[in-house]
Backbone of each chain as ProteinMPNN parsed JSONL, in Angstrom:
{"seq_chain_A": "MLFFRDEEQVGAWCAENRFPRRPLVTLDQLWSLSVAWYSTRLTPDARRPGPEEIRSIFAGIGLEGPFWDPQADAF", "coords_chain_A": {"N_chain_A": [[70.156, -2.27, -124.409], [69.219, -1.14, -122.625], [66.642, 0.366, -120.011], [67.088, 2.935, -116.721], [66.444, 4.536, -114.368], [66.5, 6.445, -114.017], [69.404, 9.606, -114.337], [71.692, 9.403, -112.192], [71.532, 6.505, -112.004], [71.968, 4.712, -114.294], [75.173, 5.61, -114.605], [75.874, 4.751, -111.486], [75.999, 2.171, -112.187], [76.942, 1.588, -115.123], [79.635, 2.073, -114.153], [79.76, 0.257, -111.798], [79.589, -1.838, -113.175], [82.022, -1.558, -114.867], [81.37, -0.767, -117.693], [82.939, 1.551, -119.882], [79.678, 4.789, -120.138], [77.279, 5.903, -121.971], [75.739, 8.588, -124.463], [73.045, 8.744, -123.17], [69.874, 9.187, -123.252], [66.76, 10.305, -123.692], [63.5, 9.114, -122.507], [61.299, 10.119, -124.86], [62.577, 10.746, -126.776], [63.783, 7.986, -127.264], [60.629, 7.171, -128.204], [60.382, 8.545, -130.088], [62.405, 7.051, -131.591], [61.865, 4.932, -132.352], [59.247, 5.355, -133.611], [60.214, 6.507, -135.866], [61.749, 3.654, -136.167], [60.297, 1.436, -136.567], [57.652, 1.824, -137.459], [56.632, 0.968, -140.129], [57.337, -2.256, -139.782], [55.739, -3.248, -140.005], [54.337, -3.778, -142.615], [54.631, -4.626, -146.187], [56.604, -4.107, -147.805], [58.258, -3.77, -145.746], [61.178, -2.785, -144.368], [65.074, -3.247, -142.955], [66.486, 0.002, -142.226], [69.097, 1.481, -144.424], [72.818, 3.094, -143.682], [71.989, 5.559, -144.582], [70.408, 6.084, -144.107], [69.824, 5.323, -141.55], [71.713, 7.035, -140.061], [70.066, 9.533, -140.816], [67.672, 9.237, -139.524], [68.977, 8.942, -136.096], [70.343, 11.809, -136.18], [67.661, 13.371, -136.121], [66.477, 12.814, -134.152], [67.922, 13.404, -132.559], [71.014, 12.824, -131.883], [73.355, 12.076, -132.364], [76.875, 11.842, -133.6], [80.66, 9.649, -133.657], [79.547, 7.727, -132.101], [76.949, 6.929, -132.679], [76.992, 6.58, -135.009], [76.743, 4.457, -137.554], [78.227, 2.572, -138.981], [80.972, 3.439, -137.86], [84.287, 3.286, -137.133], [85.525, 3.859, -135.102], [84.974, 5.421, -132.376]], "CA_chain_A": [[70.008, -1.819, -124.241], [68.473, -1.191, -120.665], [65.935, 1.906, -118.987], [67.421, 3.342, -115.561], [65.038, 5.201, -113.995], [67.42, 7.751, -113.626], [70.579, 9.527, -115.072], [72.508, 8.37, -111.557], [71.684, 4.94, -112.497], [73.239, 4.749, -115.156], [76.024, 5.973, -113.838], [76.027, 3.724, -111.365], [75.681, 0.784, -113.221], [78.056, 1.59, -115.632], [80.673, 2.203, -112.612], [79.54, -1.385, -111.596], [80.144, -3.214, -114.585], [82.646, -1.172, -115.494], [81.341, -0.257, -119.25], [81.281, 3.244, -120.559], [77.975, 5.598, -120.099], [77.34, 6.575, -123.17], [74.815, 9.326, -124.333], [71.799, 9.381, -122.232], [68.469, 9.052, -125.039], [65.274, 10.311, -122.92], [62.219, 8.363, -123.17], [61.251, 11.4, -125.419], [63.485, 10.273, -128.121], [63.515, 6.855, -127.423], [59.405, 6.912, -128.647], [60.894, 9.262, -131.552], [63.147, 7.019, -132.548], [60.93, 3.9, -132.461], [58.384, 4.909, -133.655], [60.66, 5.814, -137.157], [62.891, 3.052, -136.89], [59.302, 0.604, -136.061], [56.843, 2.144, -138.223], [56.421, 0.511, -140.948], [57.991, -2.894, -139.861], [54.748, -4.391, -140.599], [54.166, -3.465, -143.9], [54.826, -5.966, -147.232], [57.66, -3.646, -148.268], [59.586, -3.505, -144.768], [63.155, -3.059, -144.383], [65.546, -2.168, -142.189], [67.051, 1.161, -142.893], [70.019, 1.467, -144.538], [73.471, 3.458, -143.505], [72.183, 6.848, -144.984], [68.912, 6.479, -142.958], [69.939, 5.044, -139.783], [72.102, 7.943, -139.305], [69.453, 10.517, -140.193], [66.725, 8.803, -137.847], [69.007, 9.201, -135.503], [70.171, 12.656, -136.201], [66.601, 14.014, -137.117], [66.449, 13.018, -132.915], [69.293, 14.852, -132.063], [71.668, 11.877, -131.334], [74.805, 12.307, -133.786], [78.776, 12.089, -133.359], [80.356, 8.776, -134.262], [78.081, 6.695, -131.244], [75.303, 6.551, -133.032], [77.309, 5.718, -136.689], [76.313, 2.894, -138.289], [79.664, 2.886, -140.26], [82.211, 4.785, -137.683], [85.0, 2.563, -136.291], [86.409, 5.001, -133.744], [83.553, 6.13, -130.818]], "C_chain_A": [[68.887, -1.548, -122.994], [67.604, -0.178, -120.625], [66.698, 1.442, -117.515], [66.182, 4.326, -115.417], [65.578, 6.412, -113.276], [69.036, 8.123, -114.489], [71.77, 8.553, -114.27], [72.339, 6.609, -111.486], [71.908, 4.304, -113.167], [74.332, 5.099, -115.102], [76.691, 5.374, -113.218], [76.488, 2.418, -112.002], [76.672, 0.459, -114.407], [79.807, 1.608, -114.261], [81.451, 0.597, -112.251], [80.345, -2.4, -112.364], [80.809, -3.252, -115.351], [82.474, -1.438, -117.475], [81.275, 1.258, -118.604], [80.153, 3.897, -120.423], [78.751, 6.357, -121.059], [76.385, 7.42, -123.505], [74.14, 8.867, -123.946], [70.763, 9.431, -122.925], [67.629, 9.078, -124.101], [64.599, 9.803, -123.534], [60.863, 9.404, -124.555], [61.886, 10.618, -126.9], [63.548, 8.941, -128.399], [62.11, 6.039, -128.644], [59.729, 7.331, -130.246], [61.093, 8.076, -133.083], [62.843, 5.232, -133.079], [59.92, 3.841, -132.857], [59.046, 5.007, -135.294], [61.918, 4.951, -137.865], [61.378, 1.741, -137.101], [58.051, 0.758, -137.14], [55.933, 1.597, -138.709], [56.729, -1.294, -141.334], [56.526, -3.782, -140.202], [53.912, -4.628, -142.045], [54.721, -4.876, -144.622], [56.094, -5.472, -147.682], [58.967, -2.823, -147.573], [60.749, -4.297, -144.866], [63.699, -2.61, -143.019], [66.209, -1.593, -143.101], [68.504, 0.087, -143.162], [71.544, 2.784, -144.414], [72.868, 4.224, -143.212], [71.307, 7.226, -144.1], [68.697, 6.232, -142.162], [70.616, 5.826, -139.797], [71.11, 9.092, -139.802], [68.499, 10.365, -139.643], [67.643, 9.185, -136.832], [69.177, 10.795, -134.701], [69.01, 13.77, -136.276], [66.238, 13.469, -134.905], [67.288, 13.469, -131.976], [69.652, 13.616, -131.254], [72.595, 11.635, -132.591], [75.799, 11.935, -133.042], [79.086, 10.14, -133.263], [79.923, 7.564, -133.308], [77.678, 5.876, -132.298], [75.564, 6.11, -134.409], [77.327, 4.459, -136.745], [77.938, 2.862, -138.418], [81.488, 3.077, -140.154], [83.114, 2.971, -137.263], [85.98, 3.082, -135.258], [84.72, 5.866, -132.646], [84.629, 6.895, -130.007]], "O_chain_A": [[67.757, -2.015, -122.855], [67.88, 0.495, -121.618], [66.911, 0.292, -117.131], [65.294, 4.694, -116.185], [65.199, 7.079, -112.313], [69.697, 7.277, -115.09], [72.46, 7.646, -114.735], [73.056, 5.777, -110.93], [72.121, 3.128, -112.869], [74.765, 4.659, -116.167], [77.842, 5.114, -113.569], [77.644, 2.005, -112.091], [77.123, -0.664, -114.633], [80.725, 0.854, -113.938], [82.556, 0.056, -112.301], [81.219, -3.259, -112.243], [80.878, -4.054, -116.283], [83.208, -2.058, -118.244], [80.595, 1.883, -117.79], [79.298, 3.093, -120.798], [79.817, 6.963, -121.166], [75.559, 7.192, -122.621], [74.372, 7.742, -124.389], [71.093, 10.394, -123.617], [67.502, 8.03, -123.468], [64.634, 9.744, -124.763], [59.72, 9.048, -124.838], [61.3, 10.048, -127.821], [63.411, 8.555, -129.559], [62.205, 5.094, -129.428], [59.451, 6.708, -131.27], [60.699, 7.966, -134.244], [63.452, 4.564, -133.914], [59.282, 2.79, -132.788], [58.758, 4.106, -136.083], [62.603, 5.04, -138.885], [61.627, 1.03, -138.074], [57.548, -0.268, -137.599], [54.78, 1.512, -138.288], [56.557, -1.783, -142.451], [56.518, -4.935, -140.634], [53.086, -5.489, -142.351], [55.113, -5.885, -144.037], [56.867, -6.37, -148.016], [59.866, -2.066, -147.939], [61.166, -5.42, -145.15], [63.134, -1.898, -142.188], [66.55, -1.994, -144.214], [68.906, -0.998, -142.741], [71.321, 3.642, -145.268], [72.66, 4.352, -142.006], [71.27, 8.269, -143.448], [67.649, 6.557, -141.603], [70.403, 5.881, -138.585], [71.29, 10.005, -138.996], [68.125, 11.375, -139.046], [67.095, 10.161, -136.319], [68.742, 11.174, -133.614], [69.319, 14.947, -136.466], [65.441, 14.31, -134.49], [67.182, 13.818, -130.8], [69.016, 13.253, -130.264], [72.331, 11.002, -133.613], [75.637, 11.696, -131.846], [78.189, 9.363, -132.938], [79.965, 6.431, -133.787], [77.9, 4.726, -132.679], [74.746, 5.437, -135.036], [77.863, 3.589, -136.058], [78.622, 3.351, -137.519], [82.464, 3.035, -140.903], [82.582, 1.865, -137.172], [87.02, 2.605, -134.803], [83.837, 6.722, -132.629], [84.315, 7.498, -128.98]]}, "seq_chain_B": "MRRVDFDLQVRGAVYRHFADHARAPSLRELSQVTGVSPSDVKAAYERLYARRMLVLMPDGETIRMAPPFSGIPTQHVVRAEGREYFANCAWDAFGIPAALHTEGEVISRCEQTHAPLRLRLGATGPPPSSWRFHVVVPASQWWADIVFT", "coords_chain_B": {"N_chain_B": [[58.063, -17.314, -157.699], [60.441, -15.598, -157.689], [63.619, -15.74, -155.238], [63.659, -13.888, -153.796], [61.349, -12.08, -153.444], [60.009, -14.739, -152.277], [61.334, -15.469, -149.615], [60.765, -12.266, -149.382], [57.334, -12.797, -148.049], [58.341, -14.975, -146.328], [58.697, -13.482, -144.595], [57.113, -11.35, -143.901], [55.533, -13.27, -143.143], [56.087, -14.469, -140.277], [55.819, -11.885, -139.48], [53.618, -11.274, -139.084], [52.488, -13.481, -137.708], [53.715, -12.943, -135.09], [52.008, -10.948, -134.839], [49.803, -11.32, -134.077], [49.834, -13.675, -132.76], [51.501, -13.148, -130.574], [53.707, -15.128, -130.228], [56.146, -16.241, -131.205], [56.626, -18.385, -134.714], [56.34, -21.868, -135.111], [58.138, -23.586, -137.609], [56.895, -25.243, -138.787], [53.79, -24.421, -138.359], [54.529, -22.003, -140.397], [54.805, -23.244, -143.013], [52.59, -24.29, -143.178], [51.884, -21.81, -143.699], [52.703, -20.608, -145.838], [52.514, -22.771, -147.23], [54.714, -23.865, -148.222], [57.743, -26.544, -148.32], [58.76, -27.562, -144.653], [61.408, -27.461, -144.902], [61.791, -25.688, -147.202], [61.388, -23.062, -145.688], [62.755, -23.059, -143.54], [64.988, -22.649, -145.29], [64.948, -20.837, -146.799], [64.804, -18.749, -143.849], [67.632, -19.016, -142.39], [68.304, -17.283, -144.765], [66.914, -14.528, -144.715], [68.499, -13.879, -141.907], [71.035, -13.462, -142.674], [70.452, -11.26, -143.882], [69.577, -9.996, -141.949], [67.742, -9.976, -140.911], [66.341, -11.622, -139.059], [66.51, -13.137, -136.233], [67.666, -16.137, -134.977], [67.741, -19.033, -133.574], [70.053, -21.3, -132.026], [69.388, -23.888, -133.096], [68.097, -23.031, -136.003], [65.833, -22.717, -136.704], [64.17, -22.372, -135.169], [63.228, -19.304, -134.22], [64.665, -16.14, -132.462], [64.736, -13.794, -132.546], [62.722, -11.255, -134.323], [63.054, -8.292, -135.224], [60.944, -6.373, -133.207], [60.073, -8.348, -132.019], [59.994, -10.775, -129.794], [61.246, -14.04, -129.657], [61.554, -15.085, -127.018], [61.176, -15.284, -123.86], [61.505, -11.996, -121.461], [62.6, -9.636, -120.121], [61.478, -7.571, -120.974], [58.57, -6.79, -121.166], [56.014, -6.331, -123.057], [52.342, -4.824, -123.027], [49.546, -4.91, -125.257], [45.841, -4.925, -127.701], [45.088, -6.476, -126.467], [46.585, -8.915, -125.98], [50.25, -10.405, -125.031], [52.89, -9.025, -125.023], [57.131, -10.036, -126.081], [59.798, -8.286, -126.456], [62.976, -7.516, -127.328], [64.393, -6.307, -126.292], [64.897, -2.751, -124.833], [64.564, -0.979, -126.614], [63.472, -2.016, -128.773], [60.528, -2.536, -126.042], [59.906, -0.147, -126.616], [58.9, -0.026, -129.386], [57.528, -2.254, -129.856], [54.951, -1.018, -129.742], [54.989, 0.101, -131.085], [55.036, -0.377, -133.877], [53.352, -1.708, -134.447], [50.872, -0.028, -134.295], [49.142, 0.943, -131.478], [48.938, 1.717, -128.843], [49.962, 1.014, -126.413], [51.478, -0.379, -122.711], [53.957, -1.131, -122.094], [56.176, -2.965, -119.665], [59.264, -2.721, -117.919], [62.133, -2.743, -115.676], [64.467, -1.359, -113.913], [67.546, -1.619, -114.709], [69.515, -1.145, -112.415], [68.72, -1.128, -109.872], [66.349, -2.443, -109.801], [63.925, -1.436, -109.801], [60.234, -1.122, -110.363], [59.375, -0.753, -114.022], [56.839, 0.463, -114.794], [54.739, 1.708, -117.803], [52.365, 3.638, -119.54], [52.454, 3.934, -123.147], [51.213, 6.016, -125.243], [48.564, 7.54, -128.36], [51.152, 9.68, -128.821], [53.252, 9.179, -127.629], [55.145, 8.381, -124.801], [54.496, 9.808, -121.393], [55.989, 12.149, -119.218], [59.224, 11.686, -117.846], [61.691, 10.415, -115.818], [63.641, 8.888, -116.491], [65.204, 6.689, -118.346], [66.986, 5.59, -121.015], [69.655, 3.76, -122.6], [72.425, 2.625, -123.898], [75.164, 0.651, -124.183], [76.959, -0.306, -126.374], [78.38, 0.761, -128.894], [76.572, 2.148, -132.327], [77.838, 1.472, -134.687], [78.554, -1.864, -133.834], [76.765, -3.397, -133.135], [75.635, -5.949, -134.497], [77.836, -7.385, -134.328], [76.998, -8.486, -132.238], [73.985, -8.941, -131.798], [72.389, -9.735, -129.791], [73.632, -8.655, -127.201], [73.887, -5.519, -126.906]], "CA_chain_B": [[58.299, -16.881, -156.871], [61.749, -15.278, -157.658], [63.087, -16.388, -154.015], [63.727, -12.598, -152.789], [60.493, -12.398, -153.35], [59.457, -15.679, -151.859], [61.668, -14.526, -147.844], [59.754, -11.459, -148.089], [56.416, -13.537, -148.272], [57.943, -15.327, -145.068], [59.19, -12.845, -143.623], [55.446, -11.064, -143.819], [54.116, -14.231, -142.217], [56.512, -14.502, -139.706], [55.606, -10.124, -138.799], [51.797, -11.367, -139.408], [51.95, -14.079, -136.45], [54.239, -12.07, -133.869], [51.473, -9.931, -134.102], [48.856, -11.978, -134.145], [49.161, -15.067, -131.344], [52.448, -12.466, -129.515], [55.118, -15.482, -130.131], [57.299, -16.881, -132.702], [55.446, -19.068, -136.061], [56.902, -23.149, -135.572], [58.548, -24.364, -138.478], [54.828, -26.281, -139.081], [52.706, -23.289, -138.932], [55.644, -21.057, -141.122], [54.73, -23.609, -143.349], [51.316, -24.472, -143.548], [50.91, -20.482, -143.754], [52.317, -19.994, -146.738], [52.477, -23.862, -148.564], [56.006, -24.53, -149.094], [58.272, -27.252, -147.223], [59.51, -27.123, -144.137], [62.722, -26.867, -145.575], [62.045, -24.043, -147.447], [61.475, -21.543, -144.976], [63.832, -23.177, -143.117], [65.35, -22.192, -146.374], [64.181, -18.408, -146.843], [64.929, -18.214, -142.401], [68.216, -18.265, -143.495], [68.414, -15.991, -146.295], [66.652, -13.822, -143.827], [69.427, -13.954, -141.322], [71.901, -12.847, -143.745], [70.125, -10.395, -144.33], [70.238, -9.615, -140.622], [65.945, -10.061, -141.077], [65.788, -12.405, -138.261], [67.771, -13.612, -135.605], [67.587, -17.774, -134.959], [68.408, -19.739, -132.447], [72.159, -22.578, -132.085], [68.99, -25.371, -134.103], [68.328, -22.693, -137.054], [64.539, -22.814, -136.352], [63.137, -20.806, -133.668], [63.125, -17.328, -134.57], [64.508, -15.44, -131.503], [64.523, -12.326, -132.707], [62.326, -10.737, -135.533], [62.927, -6.563, -134.282], [60.974, -5.302, -132.247], [59.19, -8.505, -131.352], [61.44, -11.262, -129.241], [60.378, -15.403, -129.914], [62.022, -16.054, -125.724], [60.691, -14.246, -122.369], [61.967, -11.543, -121.506], [62.618, -8.627, -119.325], [61.101, -5.954, -121.28], [56.86, -7.064, -122.045], [54.01, -4.822, -123.783], [50.555, -5.058, -123.041], [49.118, -4.381, -126.785], [45.855, -4.618, -128.055], [44.985, -7.881, -126.0], [47.889, -9.669, -126.256], [51.618, -9.138, -123.62], [54.441, -9.438, -125.567], [57.6, -9.28, -125.118], [60.123, -7.453, -126.438], [64.353, -7.711, -127.651], [65.527, -4.996, -125.299], [64.649, -1.239, -124.219], [63.978, 0.046, -126.971], [62.122, -2.635, -129.16], [59.353, -2.235, -125.769], [58.482, 1.481, -127.908], [58.764, -0.617, -130.66], [56.011, -3.208, -130.316], [53.28, -0.155, -129.625], [55.213, 1.669, -132.88], [54.902, -1.505, -134.779], [51.674, -2.221, -134.024], [49.869, 0.996, -134.322], [48.873, 1.062, -130.599], [48.686, 2.425, -127.468], [50.174, -0.38, -125.022], [51.389, -0.404, -121.764], [55.557, -1.098, -120.626], [56.875, -3.734, -118.025], [59.898, -3.32, -117.551], [63.09, -2.196, -114.874], [65.594, 0.118, -114.41], [69.201, -2.584, -114.852], [70.595, -1.045, -111.166], [68.027, -1.08, -109.012], [65.654, -3.527, -110.568], [62.369, -0.715, -109.735], [59.488, -1.651, -111.729], [58.867, 0.753, -114.534], [55.244, 0.108, -116.02], [54.855, 2.539, -118.746], [51.437, 3.599, -120.668], [52.542, 4.505, -124.286], [49.384, 6.469, -125.516], [48.752, 7.911, -129.285], [52.279, 10.953, -128.78], [54.764, 8.547, -126.698], [55.298, 8.123, -123.177], [54.522, 10.591, -120.323], [57.054, 13.184, -118.524], [59.996, 10.98, -116.899], [63.42, 11.071, -115.253], [63.78, 7.424, -116.423], [66.953, 6.917, -119.41], [67.83, 4.333, -121.704], [71.119, 3.553, -122.432], [73.529, 2.175, -125.204], [77.151, 0.114, -124.068], [77.285, -0.709, -127.767], [77.766, 1.468, -130.132], [76.137, 1.126, -134.188], [78.372, -0.203, -135.792], [78.838, -3.016, -133.395], [75.096, -4.136, -132.853], [74.711, -7.274, -135.416], [79.241, -8.076, -134.368], [76.534, -9.379, -131.148], [73.001, -8.011, -131.706], [72.249, -10.283, -128.001], [74.678, -8.036, -125.779], [74.2, -4.025, -127.674]], "C_chain_B": [[59.522, -16.608, -157.202], [61.303, -15.689, -155.294], [63.127, -15.031, -153.433], [62.792, -12.664, -152.299], [59.773, -13.798, -152.069], [59.865, -15.183, -150.088], [60.864, -13.728, -148.165], [59.033, -11.516, -147.328], [57.319, -13.943, -146.651], [58.005, -14.578, -144.133], [58.391, -12.011, -142.73], [54.64, -11.942, -143.062], [53.871, -14.331, -140.001], [55.751, -13.304, -139.065], [54.461, -10.824, -138.286], [51.821, -12.118, -137.905], [52.0, -12.962, -135.386], [52.664, -11.187, -133.803], [49.77, -10.481, -134.095], [48.527, -13.196, -132.474], [51.047, -14.13, -130.084], [52.641, -13.374, -129.645], [55.144, -15.988, -131.619], [56.58, -18.257, -133.188], [56.448, -20.186, -135.639], [57.35, -22.793, -137.006], [57.626, -24.772, -139.207], [54.231, -25.473, -139.609], [53.473, -22.442, -139.807], [54.396, -22.067, -142.411], [53.768, -24.648, -144.148], [51.509, -23.262, -144.387], [51.461, -20.573, -145.216], [53.169, -21.229, -148.336], [53.349, -24.105, -149.299], [56.334, -25.551, -147.984], [58.525, -26.852, -146.283], [60.991, -26.927, -143.522], [63.417, -25.786, -146.327], [62.122, -22.975, -146.945], [62.518, -22.317, -144.347], [65.208, -22.657, -143.478], [65.969, -20.621, -146.018], [65.042, -18.218, -144.325], [66.305, -17.779, -142.434], [68.778, -17.275, -144.054], [68.232, -14.992, -145.0], [67.267, -13.193, -142.223], [70.423, -13.039, -141.618], [72.158, -11.525, -143.811], [69.639, -9.272, -143.288], [67.928, -8.596, -140.666], [65.77, -10.215, -139.71], [66.832, -13.169, -137.626], [66.826, -15.032, -135.339], [68.596, -18.041, -133.765], [69.308, -21.065, -133.026], [71.094, -23.23, -133.526], [68.45, -24.644, -135.28], [67.583, -22.598, -137.751], [63.666, -22.526, -136.349], [63.648, -20.258, -134.05], [63.115, -16.821, -132.575], [64.188, -14.733, -131.791], [63.223, -11.677, -133.911], [62.046, -9.46, -135.37], [61.564, -6.16, -134.171], [60.197, -7.148, -131.114], [61.065, -10.067, -130.636], [60.404, -13.064, -129.572], [61.204, -15.796, -127.479], [61.175, -14.88, -124.773], [62.159, -13.665, -122.518], [62.316, -10.935, -120.457], [61.516, -7.518, -119.489], [59.661, -7.221, -121.778], [55.824, -5.739, -121.521], [52.351, -5.647, -123.154], [50.132, -4.403, -124.819], [48.023, -4.978, -126.872], [45.495, -6.859, -127.372], [45.648, -9.102, -125.541], [49.513, -8.867, -125.016], [52.631, -10.038, -124.774], [55.687, -8.97, -125.444], [58.933, -8.949, -126.675], [61.467, -8.103, -126.24], [65.065, -7.404, -125.668], [64.685, -3.691, -124.987], [63.715, -1.009, -125.916], [62.896, -0.379, -128.483], [60.357, -2.97, -128.048], [58.53, -1.119, -126.54], [58.248, 0.629, -128.961], [57.682, -1.512, -131.345], [55.236, -2.079, -130.596], [53.423, 0.367, -130.958], [55.063, 0.992, -134.029], [53.904, -1.82, -135.336], [50.021, -0.913, -133.787], [48.656, 1.251, -133.062], [48.702, 1.499, -129.712], [48.828, 1.334, -126.864], [50.344, -0.122, -124.015], [52.811, -1.205, -121.423], [55.944, -1.32, -119.116], [58.34, -3.611, -118.185], [61.405, -3.26, -116.627], [63.45, -2.058, -114.814], [66.624, -1.641, -113.933], [69.153, -1.706, -113.058], [69.773, -1.146, -110.645], [66.605, -2.119, -109.086], [64.034, -2.521, -109.989], [61.886, -1.23, -110.928], [59.437, -0.643, -112.985], [58.056, -0.002, -115.294], [54.406, 1.466, -116.612], [53.809, 2.9, -119.662], [52.091, 4.128, -121.565], [51.526, 4.891, -125.068], [49.53, 6.55, -127.504], [50.384, 8.306, -129.55], [53.23, 10.228, -127.521], [54.172, 8.146, -125.655], [54.881, 9.581, -122.597], [55.98, 11.447, -120.039], [57.291, 11.587, -117.741], [60.876, 11.068, -116.8], [63.534, 9.479, -115.767], [64.505, 7.298, -118.66], [66.716, 5.056, -120.278], [68.912, 4.991, -122.357], [71.502, 2.1, -123.313], [74.368, 0.97, -124.689], [76.918, -0.177, -125.339], [77.406, -0.535, -129.129], [77.443, 0.834, -131.88], [76.683, 0.332, -134.266], [79.223, -1.705, -135.247], [78.168, -4.109, -133.058], [75.645, -5.607, -133.145], [76.36, -7.777, -135.006], [78.069, -9.713, -133.159], [74.865, -9.068, -130.843], [72.213, -9.312, -130.748], [72.394, -9.744, -127.383], [74.206, -5.957, -127.394], [74.131, -3.449, -126.375]], "O_chain_B": [[60.134, -17.66, -157.017], [60.338, -15.806, -154.54], [62.514, -14.991, -152.366], [62.664, -13.065, -151.143], [59.087, -13.474, -151.1], [59.013, -14.666, -149.365], [59.823, -13.909, -147.533], [59.125, -10.964, -146.232], [56.981, -13.211, -145.721], [57.542, -14.771, -143.009], [58.544, -11.814, -141.524], [53.562, -11.726, -142.509], [52.999, -14.316, -139.133], [55.022, -13.595, -138.116], [54.339, -10.965, -137.069], [51.285, -11.539, -136.96], [51.084, -12.295, -134.905], [52.25, -10.825, -132.702], [48.773, -9.759, -134.113], [47.629, -13.389, -131.655], [51.464, -14.647, -129.047], [51.592, -13.803, -129.163], [54.451, -16.057, -132.634], [56.073, -19.07, -132.415], [57.602, -19.761, -135.697], [56.938, -21.759, -137.531], [57.668, -24.571, -140.42], [53.977, -25.4, -140.811], [52.555, -21.73, -140.215], [53.28, -21.598, -142.632], [53.922, -25.397, -145.113], [51.381, -23.37, -145.607], [50.52, -20.626, -146.008], [53.763, -21.045, -149.399], [53.303, -24.433, -150.485], [55.653, -25.642, -146.963], [58.689, -25.633, -146.343], [61.505, -26.541, -142.473], [64.522, -25.243, -146.342], [62.71, -21.998, -147.41], [63.545, -22.028, -144.96], [66.158, -22.346, -142.76], [66.77, -19.876, -145.453], [65.789, -17.301, -143.986], [66.549, -16.574, -142.491], [69.701, -16.553, -143.678], [69.209, -14.674, -144.321], [66.708, -12.33, -141.546], [70.664, -12.017, -140.976], [73.174, -10.829, -143.817], [69.38, -8.095, -143.539], [67.333, -7.526, -140.544], [65.218, -9.34, -139.043], [67.782, -13.719, -138.182], [65.6, -15.067, -135.452], [69.626, -17.566, -133.287], [69.237, -21.626, -134.12], [71.527, -23.209, -134.678], [68.112, -25.529, -136.066], [67.736, -22.446, -138.963], [62.66, -22.384, -137.044], [64.793, -20.569, -134.377], [62.233, -16.976, -131.731], [63.019, -14.551, -131.45], [63.091, -12.803, -134.391], [60.845, -9.192, -135.333], [61.054, -5.577, -135.128], [59.922, -7.133, -129.914], [62.269, -10.184, -130.868], [59.179, -13.15, -129.666], [61.117, -16.919, -126.98], [60.697, -13.811, -125.153], [63.208, -14.048, -123.036], [62.421, -11.726, -119.52], [60.906, -6.847, -118.656], [59.781, -8.204, -122.509], [55.347, -4.981, -120.676], [51.735, -6.705, -123.031], [50.639, -3.378, -125.275], [48.197, -6.028, -126.253], [45.699, -7.968, -127.865], [45.224, -10.035, -124.86], [49.767, -7.766, -124.526], [52.884, -11.199, -125.098], [55.871, -7.869, -124.925], [58.752, -9.473, -127.774], [61.585, -8.991, -125.396], [65.647, -7.862, -124.684], [63.484, -3.952, -124.932], [62.505, -0.924, -126.124], [62.053, 0.304, -129.065], [59.328, -3.389, -128.576], [57.363, -1.022, -126.92], [57.109, 0.686, -129.426], [57.185, -1.61, -132.467], [54.764, -2.044, -131.732], [52.595, 0.853, -131.728], [54.961, 1.568, -135.112], [53.642, -2.146, -136.494], [48.86, -0.967, -133.38], [47.523, 1.633, -133.352], [47.595, 1.998, -129.912], [47.851, 0.598, -126.728], [49.415, 0.606, -123.664], [52.768, -1.939, -120.437], [56.033, -0.656, -118.083], [58.785, -4.631, -118.711], [62.07, -4.147, -117.162], [64.013, -2.329, -115.875], [66.339, -2.473, -113.072], [68.102, -2.152, -112.598], [69.659, -2.184, -111.297], [66.0, -2.35, -108.039], [63.036, -3.223, -109.826], [62.427, -1.61, -111.967], [59.485, 0.526, -112.605], [58.324, -0.838, -116.157], [53.592, 2.108, -115.949], [54.102, 2.558, -120.808], [52.638, 5.124, -121.092], [50.893, 3.996, -125.628], [50.363, 5.836, -128.062], [51.027, 7.568, -130.296], [53.792, 10.871, -126.634], [53.04, 7.684, -125.509], [54.947, 10.521, -123.389], [56.962, 11.252, -120.755], [56.501, 10.75, -117.304], [61.423, 11.83, -117.598], [63.428, 8.824, -114.73], [64.148, 7.789, -119.731], [66.4, 3.903, -119.984], [69.123, 6.176, -122.613], [71.008, 0.973, -123.324], [73.75, -0.01, -125.105], [75.819, -0.648, -125.047], [76.954, -1.126, -130.109], [77.777, -0.2, -132.458], [76.569, -0.886, -134.124], [80.069, -2.384, -135.828], [78.531, -5.253, -132.787], [76.035, -6.35, -132.245], [76.414, -8.937, -135.415], [78.148, -10.942, -133.15], [74.516, -8.966, -129.667], [71.263, -9.803, -131.359], [71.551, -9.782, -126.486], [74.458, -5.808, -128.589], [74.294, -2.238, -126.228]]}, "name": "protein", "num_of_chains": 2, "seq": "MLFFRDEEQVGAWCAENRFPRRPLVTLDQLWSLSVAWYSTRLTPDARRPGPEEIRSIFAGIGLEGPFWDPQADAFMRRVDFDLQVRGAVYRHFADHARAPSLRELSQVTGVSPSDVKAAYERLYARRMLVLMPDGETIRMAPPFSGIPTQHVVRAEGREYFANCAWDAFGIPAALHTEGEVISRCEQTHAPLRLRLGATGPPPSSWRFHVVVPASQWWADIVFT"}
């Protein structure tokens, strides 16, 4: 899970390292994801979200499809 | 105390230590905080790892990850609350200010060009930016090797 200066650098890095290019996430989306995922992490009853909750969090910021599905076996 | 409650107490103490000191607690420090033996704390670590709440080093007692916090130095640094935290990945670099409910500065780099990233995260998130976040591994496989995603 890495930062890139822009979309062009993502493509260049994936090509050089022979990784598939995956869906890109903007920093606004990443911030929304981080707040949804981690804002309660320091509370006594904090827990890791379950699969349905994970799908809902991802879908809420526009990350949908098999790649973001925590239980997908094809993507 | 039920075992699950004890484990949650240990996890809470781990996270509190990371938040307050910007580093992982030692087994001895957690033993002192929780009032139980180091071996009991270590056993709780193992159960928390099994529940994907902590990631341990091979010695079974050093905390590698308590997401979003990293127990070892990484390329993702977050300055917040007068401290300097290490994050496990780009996502967790944003996750630390989110978890601490505070503003922060994220210091990282572009993985392709190694151009530096210095980003101020305010209460409403980052400023407009061309930077992007990219994940290679599909979500269903993250825990196959949580260090490489």
